[in-house]
Structure formats: structure tokens, C-alpha cells
MOPAC internal coordinates of N, CA, C and O (Angstrom, degrees):
PM7 1SCF
backbone

  N    0.0000 0     0.00 0     0.00 0    0    0    0
  C    1.5117 1     0.00 0     0.00 0    1    0    0
  C    1.5071 1   109.37 1     0.00 0    2    1    0
  O    1.2310 1   120.25 1   -35.79 1    3    2    1
  N    1.2652 1   117.13 1   144.21 1    3    2    1
  C    1.5437 1   116.97 1   177.42 1    5    3    2
  C    1.5202 1   109.49 1   -73.09 1    6    5    3
  O    1.2310 1   122.36 1   -14.72 1    7    6    5
  N    1.3480 1   113.09 1   165.28 1    7    6    5
  C    1.4525 1   117.65 1   179.17 1    9    7    6
  C    1.5695 1   108.76 1   -69.25 1   10    9    7
  O    1.2310 1   121.13 1   -37.32 1   11   10    9
  N    1.2801 1   115.45 1   142.68 1   11   10    9
  C    1.4646 1   123.46 1  -176.65 1   13   11   10
  C    1.5690 1   109.65 1   -82.21 1   14   13   11
  O    1.2310 1   120.39 1   -49.83 1   15   14   13
  N    1.3403 1   116.85 1   130.17 1   15   14   13
  C    1.4426 1   122.31 1   177.40 1   17   15   14
  C    1.5190 1   108.56 1   -76.83 1   18   17   15
  O    1.2310 1   118.23 1   -43.98 1   19   18   17
  N    1.2571 1   120.98 1   136.02 1   19   18   17
  C    1.4726 1   124.92 1   178.49 1   21   19   18
  C    1.4936 1   112.91 1  -107.23 1   22   21   19
  O    1.2310 1   117.09 1   -63.13 1   23   22   21
  N    1.2631 1   123.15 1   116.87 1   23   22   21
  C    1.4999 1   123.98 1   171.02 1   25   23   22
  C    1.4395 1   108.61 1  -103.62 1   26   25   23
  O    1.2310 1   122.78 1   -50.45 1   27   26   25
  N    1.3522 1   112.28 1   129.55 1   27   26   25
  C    1.5068 1   123.48 1  -177.65 1   29   27   26
  C    1.3839 1   112.43 1  -103.77 1   30   29   27
  O    1.2310 1   120.96 1   -41.34 1   31   30   29
  N    1.4675 1   115.77 1   138.66 1   31   30   29
  C    1.5277 1   120.65 1   172.59 1   33   31   30
  C    1.5825 1   100.54 1  -121.09 1   34   33   31
  O    1.2310 1   124.65 1   -57.34 1   35   34   33
  N    1.3806 1   108.67 1   122.66 1   35   34   33
  C    1.5154 1   107.98 1   179.86 1   37   35   34
  C    1.4866 1   106.64 1  -156.27 1   38   37   35
  O    1.2310 1   121.28 1   -10.39 1   39   38   37
  N    1.3537 1   115.16 1   169.61 1   39   38   37
  C    1.5783 1   120.00 1  -179.67 1   41   39   38
  C    1.5077 1   107.66 1   -75.26 1   42   41   39
  O    1.2310 1   120.41 1   -46.72 1   43   42   41
  N    1.3453 1   116.83 1   133.28 1   43   42   41
  C    1.4049 1   124.77 1   174.40 1   45   43   42
  C    1.5128 1   113.44 1  -101.72 1   46   45   43
  O    1.2310 1   121.83 1     9.60 1   47   46   45
  N    1.3268 1   114.10 1  -170.40 1   47   46   45
  C    1.4720 1   118.96 1   178.62 1   49   47   46
  C    1.4709 1   116.38 1   -90.75 1   50   49   47
  O    1.2310 1   118.20 1   159.78 1   51   50   49
  N    1.3981 1   121.03 1   -20.22 1   51   50   49
  C    1.4210 1   121.44 1  -173.86 1   53   51   50
  C    1.5530 1   109.14 1   -71.80 1   54   53   51
  O    1.2310 1   118.73 1   -61.29 1   55   54   53
  N    1.3123 1   120.04 1   118.71 1   55   54   53
  C    1.4844 1   119.98 1   179.05 1   57   55   54
  C    1.5012 1   113.64 1   -68.56 1   58   57   55
  O    1.2310 1   116.52 1   160.26 1   59   58   57
  N    1.3780 1   124.23 1   -19.74 1   59   58   57
  C    1.3565 1   125.29 1  -176.00 1   61   59   58
  C    1.6231 1   108.29 1   -90.88 1   62   61   59
  O    1.2310 1   118.41 1   155.02 1   63   62   61
  N    1.3036 1   120.64 1   -24.98 1   63   62   61
  C    1.4108 1   125.65 1   172.93 1   65   63   62
  C    1.5055 1   105.64 1  -140.78 1   66   65   63
  O    1.2310 1   118.96 1   -96.11 1   67   66   65
  N    1.3461 1   119.59 1    83.89 1   67   66   65
  C    1.3756 1   120.86 1  -170.95 1   69   67   66
  C    1.4584 1   116.99 1   -84.94 1   70   69   67
  O    1.2310 1   116.24 1   172.40 1   71   70   69
  N    1.3132 1   124.76 1    -7.60 1   71   70   69
  C    1.3893 1   124.93 1   178.85 1   73   71   70
  C    1.5095 1   112.83 1  -106.73 1   74   73   71
  O    1.2310 1   120.34 1   -45.19 1   75   74   73
  N    1.3419 1   116.96 1   134.81 1   75   74   73
  C    1.5277 1   120.79 1  -173.35 1   77   75   74
  C    1.5151 1   108.33 1  -124.03 1   78   77   75
  O    1.2310 1   122.38 1   -29.43 1   79   78   77
  N    1.3315 1   113.05 1   150.57 1   79   78   77
  C    1.4219 1   126.06 1   174.32 1   81   79   78
  C    1.5544 1   107.29 1  -119.33 1   82   81   79
  O    1.2310 1   120.39 1   -62.98 1   83   82   81
  N    1.2566 1   116.85 1   117.02 1   83   82   81
  C    1.4415 1   119.61 1  -178.60 1   85   83   82
  C    1.4880 1   116.22 1  -149.92 1   86   85   83
  O    1.2310 1   121.09 1   -28.90 1   87   86   85
  N    1.3538 1   115.52 1   151.10 1   87   86   85
  C    1.4929 1   118.46 1  -176.99 1   89   87   86
  C    1.5032 1   104.57 1   -80.79 1   90   89   87
  O    1.2310 1   123.07 1   -41.75 1   91   90   89
  N    1.3697 1   111.72 1   138.25 1   91   90   89
  C    1.4552 1   117.65 1   176.85 1   93   91   90
  C    1.4414 1   115.49 1   -47.95 1   94   93   91
  O    1.2310 1   119.93 1   -48.24 1   95   94   93
  N    1.2693 1   117.74 1   131.76 1   95   94   93
  C    1.4452 1   126.22 1   178.44 1   97   95   94
  C    1.5008 1   112.51 1    91.12 1   98   97   95
  O    1.2310 1   120.15 1   170.46 1   99   98   97
  N    1.3583 1   117.31 1    -9.54 1   99   98   97
  C    1.4990 1   118.90 1  -177.17 1  101   99   98
  C    1.5684 1   107.87 1   -90.35 1  102  101   99
  O    1.2310 1   124.66 1   -33.27 1  103  102  101
  N    1.3220 1   108.65 1   146.73 1  103  102  101
  C    1.5417 1   114.12 1  -174.13 1  105  103  102
  C    1.6578 1   107.29 1   -92.97 1  106  105  103
  O    1.2310 1   124.87 1   158.00 1  107  106  105
  N    1.3367 1   108.26 1   -22.00 1  107  106  105
  C    1.5490 1   112.54 1   179.09 1  109  107  106
  C    1.4727 1   114.50 1  -105.95 1  110  109  107
  O    1.2310 1   118.90 1   -53.56 1  111  110  109
  N    1.3841 1   119.71 1   126.44 1  111  110  109
  C    1.5222 1   124.05 1   178.89 1  113  111  110
  C    1.5519 1   111.47 1   -55.28 1  114  113  111
  O    1.2310 1   119.37 1   -37.88 1  115  114  113
  N    1.2665 1   118.81 1   142.12 1  115  114  113
  C    1.4640 1   123.13 1   165.07 1  117  115  114
  C    1.4520 1   109.45 1   -66.55 1  118  117  115
  O    1.2310 1   118.92 1   137.36 1  119  118  117
  N    1.2985 1   119.67 1   -42.64 1  119  118  117
  C    1.5395 1   125.50 1  -175.86 1  121  119  118
  C    1.5371 1   106.25 1  -153.69 1  122  121  119
  O    1.2310 1   123.66 1   -32.99 1  123  122  121
  N    1.2745 1   110.59 1   147.01 1  123  122  121
  C    1.5398 1   120.57 1   170.67 1  125  123  122
  C    1.4713 1   108.50 1  -122.94 1  126  125  123
  O    1.2310 1   119.14 1   -37.93 1  127  126  125
  N    1.3328 1   119.24 1   142.07 1  127  126  125
  C    1.4336 1   124.33 1  -179.32 1  129  127  126
  C    1.5326 1   110.89 1  -137.66 1  130  129  127
  O    1.2310 1   122.70 1   -10.43 1  131  130  129
  N    1.2916 1   112.44 1   169.57 1  131  130  129
  C    1.5687 1   118.16 1  -179.07 1  133  131  130
  C    1.4409 1   110.58 1   -89.10 1  134  133  131
  O    1.2310 1   117.78 1   163.28 1  135  134  133
  N    1.3851 1   121.84 1   -16.72 1  135  134  133
  C    1.5449 1   119.89 1  -178.74 1  137  135  134
  C    1.5669 1   104.54 1  -132.09 1  138  137  135
  O    1.2310 1   123.08 1   -26.00 1  139  138  137
  N    1.3364 1   111.69 1   154.00 1  139  138  137
  C    1.3593 1   128.69 1   177.22 1  141  139  138
  C    1.5536 1   106.75 1   -57.26 1  142  141  139
  O    1.2310 1   123.45 1   125.10 1  143  142  141
  N    1.4087 1   111.00 1   -54.90 1  143  142  141
  C    1.4854 1   117.90 1  -175.84 1  145  143  142
  C    1.5318 1   113.50 1   -52.45 1  146  145  143
  O    1.2310 1   122.44 1   133.34 1  147  146  145
  N    1.2908 1   112.92 1   -46.66 1  147  146  145
  C    1.4704 1   119.63 1   174.48 1  149  147  146
  C    1.5547 1   114.61 1   -53.48 1  150  149  147
  O    1.2310 1   123.44 1   130.46 1  151  150  149
  N    1.3087 1   111.02 1   -49.54 1  151  150  149
  C    1.4839 1   123.50 1  -179.92 1  153  151  150
  C    1.5556 1   111.36 1   -54.17 1  154  153  151
  O    1.2310 1   124.33 1   134.28 1  155  154  153
  N    1.2783 1   109.30 1   -45.72 1  155  154  153
  C    1.5357 1   121.42 1  -179.74 1  157  155  154
  C    1.5774 1   107.31 1   -63.60 1  158  157  155
  O    1.2310 1   119.61 1   127.30 1  159  158  157
  N    1.2928 1   118.35 1   -52.70 1  159  158  157
  C    1.3670 1   123.28 1   176.75 1  161  159  158
  C    1.5550 1   115.34 1   -49.23 1  162  161  159
  O    1.2310 1   122.44 1   127.33 1  163  162  161
  N    1.4042 1   112.94 1   -52.67 1  163  162  161
  C    1.4546 1   118.84 1   172.49 1  165  163  162
  C    1.5162 1   115.47 1   -60.83 1  166  165  163
  O    1.2310 1   120.04 1   135.89 1  167  166  165
  N    1.3002 1   117.54 1   -44.11 1  167  166  165
  C    1.4340 1   117.91 1   176.40 1  169  167  166
  C    1.5039 1   112.18 1   -60.99 1  170  169  167
  O    1.2310 1   119.21 1   138.72 1  171  170  169
  N    1.2725 1   119.11 1   -41.28 1  171  170  169
  C    1.4092 1   122.27 1  -179.86 1  173  171  170
  C    1.4496 1   113.76 1   -61.33 1  174  173  171
  O    1.2310 1   120.52 1   138.05 1  175  174  173
  N    1.3991 1   116.62 1   -41.95 1  175  174  173
  C    1.4360 1   123.65 1   173.89 1  177  175  174
  C    1.5196 1   117.20 1   -56.46 1  178  177  175
  O    1.2310 1   125.00 1   131.56 1  179  178  177
  N    1.3691 1   108.00 1   -48.44 1  179  178  177
  C    1.4957 1   122.53 1   179.45 1  181  179  178
  C    1.6995 1   104.46 1   -62.28 1  182  181  179
  O    1.2310 1   119.61 1   130.44 1  183  182  181
  N    1.2661 1   118.35 1   -49.56 1  183  182  181
  C    1.4285 1   121.89 1  -169.29 1  185  183  182
  C    1.6012 1   107.33 1   -70.86 1  186  185  183
  O    1.2310 1   118.72 1   139.09 1  187  186  185
  N    1.2796 1   120.05 1   -40.91 1  187  186  185
  C    1.4886 1   122.96 1   172.51 1  189  187  186
  C    1.5037 1   110.99 1   -59.62 1  190  189  187
  O    1.2310 1   120.72 1   135.02 1  191  190  189
  N    1.3491 1   116.23 1   -44.98 1  191  190  189
  C    1.4929 1   120.20 1  -175.26 1  193  191  190
  C    1.5779 1   110.68 1   -72.68 1  194  193  191
  O    1.2310 1   117.31 1   170.44 1  195  194  193
  N    1.3015 1   122.72 1    -9.56 1  195  194  193
  C    1.4912 1   120.85 1   179.90 1  197  195  194
  C    1.4529 1   114.54 1  -100.04 1  198  197  195
  O    1.2310 1   118.23 1  -179.45 1  199  198  197
  N    1.2576 1   120.97 1     0.55 1  199  198  197
  C    1.4613 1   120.90 1   176.05 1  201  199  198
  C    1.5079 1   109.68 1    90.09 1  202  201  199
  O    1.2310 1   122.16 1    53.15 1  203  202  201
  N    1.3390 1   113.47 1  -126.85 1  203  202  201
  C    1.4822 1   121.80 1  -178.34 1  205  203  202
  C    1.6329 1   107.11 1   -62.39 1  206  205  203
  O    1.2310 1   119.44 1   -79.17 1  207  206  205
  N    1.3270 1   118.68 1   100.83 1  207  206  205
  C    1.4954 1   111.77 1  -171.21 1  209  207  206
  C    1.4892 1   102.45 1  -156.33 1  210  209  207
  O    1.2310 1   121.56 1   -13.90 1  211  210  209
  N    1.3281 1   114.62 1   166.10 1  211  210  209
  C    1.4588 1   123.94 1   178.82 1  213  211  210
  C    1.4800 1   110.80 1  -135.48 1  214  213  211
  O    1.2310 1   118.95 1   -48.54 1  215  214  213
  N    1.3879 1   119.61 1   131.46 1  215  214  213
  C    1.3803 1   122.44 1   176.09 1  217  215  214
  C    1.4610 1   110.06 1   -94.68 1  218  217  215
  O    1.2310 1   115.11 1   -59.20 1  219  218  217
  N    1.2743 1   126.87 1   120.80 1  219  218  217
  C    1.5052 1   128.99 1   178.29 1  221  219  218
  C    1.5170 1   110.52 1  -107.91 1  222  221  219
  O    1.2310 1   119.11 1   -66.00 1  223  222  221
  N    1.2216 1   119.29 1   114.00 1  223  222  221
  C    1.4427 1   123.03 1   179.99 1  225  223  222
  C    1.5585 1   113.21 1  -104.48 1  226  225  223
  O    1.2310 1   121.13 1   -55.34 1  227  226  225
  N    1.3221 1   115.44 1   124.66 1  227  226  225
  C    1.4005 1   123.85 1  -172.09 1  229  227  226
  C    1.5700 1   110.54 1  -102.89 1  230  229  227
  O    1.2310 1   118.30 1   -35.06 1  231  230  229
  N    1.3719 1   120.85 1   144.94 1  231  230  229
  C    1.3768 1   121.62 1   170.79 1  233  231  230
  C    1.5442 1   111.50 1   -74.75 1  234  233  231
  O    1.2310 1   117.68 1    -6.82 1  235  234  233
  N    1.3160 1   122.02 1   173.18 1  235  234  233
  C    1.3397 1   124.92 1  -177.63 1  237  235  234
  C    1.6388 1   110.74 1   -62.59 1  238  237  235
  O    1.2310 1   121.47 1   147.13 1  239  238  237
  N    1.3570 1   114.80 1   -32.87 1  239  238  237
  C    1.4860 1   120.70 1   179.80 1  241  239  238
  C    1.5585 1   114.33 1   -80.68 1  242  241  239
  O    1.2310 1   121.77 1  -177.14 1  243  242  241
  N    1.3743 1   114.22 1     2.86 1  243  242  241
  C    1.4409 1   116.27 1   168.42 1  245  243  242
  C    1.6642 1   113.56 1    94.95 1  246  245  243
  O    1.2310 1   122.39 1   177.15 1  247  246  245
  N    1.3720 1   113.02 1    -2.85 1  247  246  245
  C    1.5110 1   122.68 1   171.29 1  249  247  246
  C    1.4538 1   113.84 1   -81.06 1  250  249  247
  O    1.2310 1   120.55 1   -39.54 1  251  250  249
  N    1.3243 1   116.55 1   140.46 1  251  250  249
  C    1.5116 1   115.80 1  -179.68 1  253  251  250
  C    1.5723 1   109.47 1   -67.67 1  254  253  251
  O    1.2310 1   122.55 1   -43.91 1  255  254  253
  N    1.3372 1   112.72 1   136.09 1  255  254  253
  C    1.4406 1   117.38 1   178.43 1  257  255  254
  C    1.4718 1   108.33 1  -101.60 1  258  257  255
  O    1.2310 1   116.41 1   140.69 1  259  258  257
  N    1.2873 1   124.43 1   -39.31 1  259  258  257
  C    1.4834 1   127.68 1  -172.84 1  261  259  258
  C    1.6118 1   106.54 1  -157.13 1  262  261  259
  O    1.2310 1   126.44 1   -26.25 1  263  262  261
  N    1.3096 1   105.23 1   153.75 1  263  262  261
  C    1.5626 1   113.82 1   169.76 1  265  263  262
  C    1.5529 1   106.59 1  -135.04 1  266  265  263
  O    1.2310 1   122.29 1   -39.57 1  267  266  265
  N    1.2693 1   113.22 1   140.43 1  267  266  265
  C    1.4255 1   121.43 1  -177.69 1  269  267  266
  C    1.5226 1   109.41 1  -127.61 1  270  269  267
  O    1.2310 1   118.07 1   -52.06 1  271  270  269
  N    1.3030 1   121.29 1   127.94 1  271  270  269
  C    1.4491 1   121.21 1   179.90 1  273  271  270
  C    1.4268 1   112.98 1  -108.79 1  274  273  271
  O    1.2310 1   118.10 1   -40.79 1  275  274  273
  N    1.2684 1   121.22 1   139.21 1  275  274  273
  C    1.4287 1   120.91 1  -178.34 1  277  275  274
  C    1.5933 1   104.59 1  -132.41 1  278  277  275
  O    1.2310 1   123.66 1   -46.29 1  279  278  277
  N    1.4058 1   110.58 1   133.71 1  279  278  277
  C    1.4724 1   123.25 1  -176.65 1  281  279  278
  C    1.5263 1   114.40 1    57.15 1  282  281  279
  O    1.2310 1   120.24 1   -58.27 1  283  282  281
  N    1.3021 1   117.15 1   121.73 1  283  282  281
  C    1.4431 1   121.95 1   179.19 1  285  283  282
  C    1.4959 1   113.96 1    73.90 1  286  285  283
  O    1.2310 1   116.89 1  -144.69 1  287  286  285
  N    1.2499 1   123.52 1    35.31 1  287  286  285
  C    1.4396 1   125.37 1   175.85 1  289  287  286
  C    1.5697 1   106.17 1   -72.71 1  290  289  287
  O    1.2310 1   120.92 1   -57.25 1  291  290  289
  N    1.4198 1   115.85 1   122.75 1  291  290  289
  C    1.3790 1   117.40 1  -178.47 1  293  291  290
  C    1.4810 1   115.73 1   -80.10 1  294  293  291
  O    1.2310 1   116.71 1   177.77 1  295  294  293
  N    1.2791 1   123.86 1    -2.23 1  295  294  293
  C    1.4585 1   131.42 1   173.58 1  297  295  294
  C    1.3718 1   114.21 1   -99.54 1  298  297  295
  O    1.2310 1   114.84 1   -47.31 1  299  298  297
  N    1.4097 1   127.39 1   132.69 1  299  298  297
  C    1.4016 1   116.62 1    -9.17 1  301  299  298
  C    1.5084 1   118.40 1   -71.16 1  302  301  299
  O    1.2310 1   120.00 1   -31.85 1  303  302  301
  N    1.3544 1   117.61 1   148.15 1  303  302  301
  C    1.5425 1   117.64 1  -175.92 1  305  303  302
  C    1.4837 1   108.94 1   -72.98 1  306  305  303
  O    1.2310 1   122.29 1   -26.44 1  307  306  305
  N    1.3188 1   113.22 1   153.56 1  307  306  305
  C    1.5762 1   125.72 1   179.47 1  309  307  306
  C    1.4004 1   102.53 1   -67.18 1  310  309  307
  O    1.2310 1   120.16 1   -35.86 1  311  310  309
  N    1.4472 1   117.29 1   144.14 1  311  310  309
  C    1.4054 1   114.35 1   170.84 1  313  311  310
  C    1.4899 1   109.16 1   137.66 1  314  313  311
  O    1.2310 1   120.10 1   180.00 1  315  314  313

């Protein structure tokens, strides 16, 4: 199975558009938004469109709130 792409939704530094959607390892956000809900919607759309991917949603304090896997989720394991 190919490596899973991770799309991150987290709080950024821009006070006008504080929520960012970015691919793991990227320095530049794919999209910035004014609300977390909008960032999650954008992130979900990107993750679903990329195939084997995971959407990781962070709280404002930087802790992981939720992870969603799209296509090729290994859980529950076969056997």
C-alpha cells in the first residue's frame, strides 16, 4: 500500500485568517480560513480527493482533536 498523505487542520499565526489547511511537511498552507469549521470542510474535501489520505484536526492549543482516514484504512485489521 502506498504511503498515506496527511492533511493537517490547525491554528495558524494570521489573526485575520487564523485556521490553516496544509499538507504534512509543507511550509505553505493550501488554504487559510476564518473559522475552524470551514478549514475542516476544506481539509476533508482535499483529503477525500487525494485518495489514500488522512485528515488530522488539531485543537487551538495544538493537541490532536480528531483523525479521519479516507481510502485504505487498515482498521479493523484483516484476520
